[in-house]
C-alpha positions in Angstrom: 158.3 -86.9 77.5 161.2 -85.2 75.8 163.2 -88.0 74.0 166.1 -86.0 72.7 168.7 -85.9 75.5 170.5 -83.0 73.9 167.3 -80.9 73.8 166.6 -81.9 77.4 170.1 -80.8 78.5 169.7 -77.5 76.7 166.3 -76.8 78.4 167.7 -77.8 81.8 170.7 -75.4 81.4 168.6 -72.5 80.2 166.1 -73.1 83.1 168.8 -73.3 85.7 170.4 -70.1 84.4 167.0 -68.3 84.3 166.0 -69.3 87.8 169.5 -68.5 89.1 169.3 -65.0 87.7 165.8 -64.6 89.0 166.9 -65.7 92.5 170.0 -63.5 92.4 167.8 -60.5 91.5 165.4 -61.3 94.3 168.2 -61.7 96.9 169.4 -58.2 96.0 166.4 -56.8 97.7 167.2 -58.5 101.0 169.1 -56.3 103.6 172.1 -58.5 104.6 174.0 -55.6 106.1 173.0 -56.7 109.6 174.4 -60.1 109.0 177.7 -59.2 107.4 180.4 -57.0 108.8 181.3 -55.9 105.3 178.3 -56.5 102.9 180.4 -55.8 99.8 183.2 -58.3 100.7 184.2 -61.3 98.7 182.9 -63.6 101.4 179.5 -61.9 101.4 179.3 -62.2 97.5 180.2 -65.9 97.7 177.4 -66.4 100.2 175.0 -64.6 97.9 176.0 -66.9 95.0 175.7 -70.0 97.2 172.3 -68.9 98.5 171.1 -68.2 94.9 172.3 -71.7 93.9 170.6 -73.3 97.0 167.3 -71.6 96.2 167.3 -71.8 92.4 168.2 -75.5 92.1 165.1 -76.9 93.8 162.9 -74.3 92.0 164.4 -75.4 88.7 164.0 -79.1 89.6 160.3 -78.5 90.4 159.8 -76.6 87.2 161.4 -79.3 85.0 159.6 -82.1 86.9 156.3 -80.3 86.3 157.0 -79.9 82.6 157.9 -83.6 82.4 154.8 -84.7 84.3 152.6 -82.5 82.1 154.1 -84.2 79.0 153.6 -87.7 80.5 150.1 -87.0 81.8 148.3 -87.5 78.4 149.6 -91.1 78.4 147.1 -91.9 81.1 144.4 -92.3 78.4 146.5 -94.6 76.2 
């Protein structure tokens, strides 16, 4: 497991930003014009951001948990 809390924080921030950007990019392909009256409005953009956060946070958590578990797994043989 990663012992240095500063390094863990840096990895977490980078992973969160990476998955947020990836989610934002993926959401751009979804046609939300039928849902919004004005798809380019501030409210629509805020909803895009909130959706990106809501999707990217659990994905990041899964990724970081998987990395931590893979680092802990060799200790099964100790």
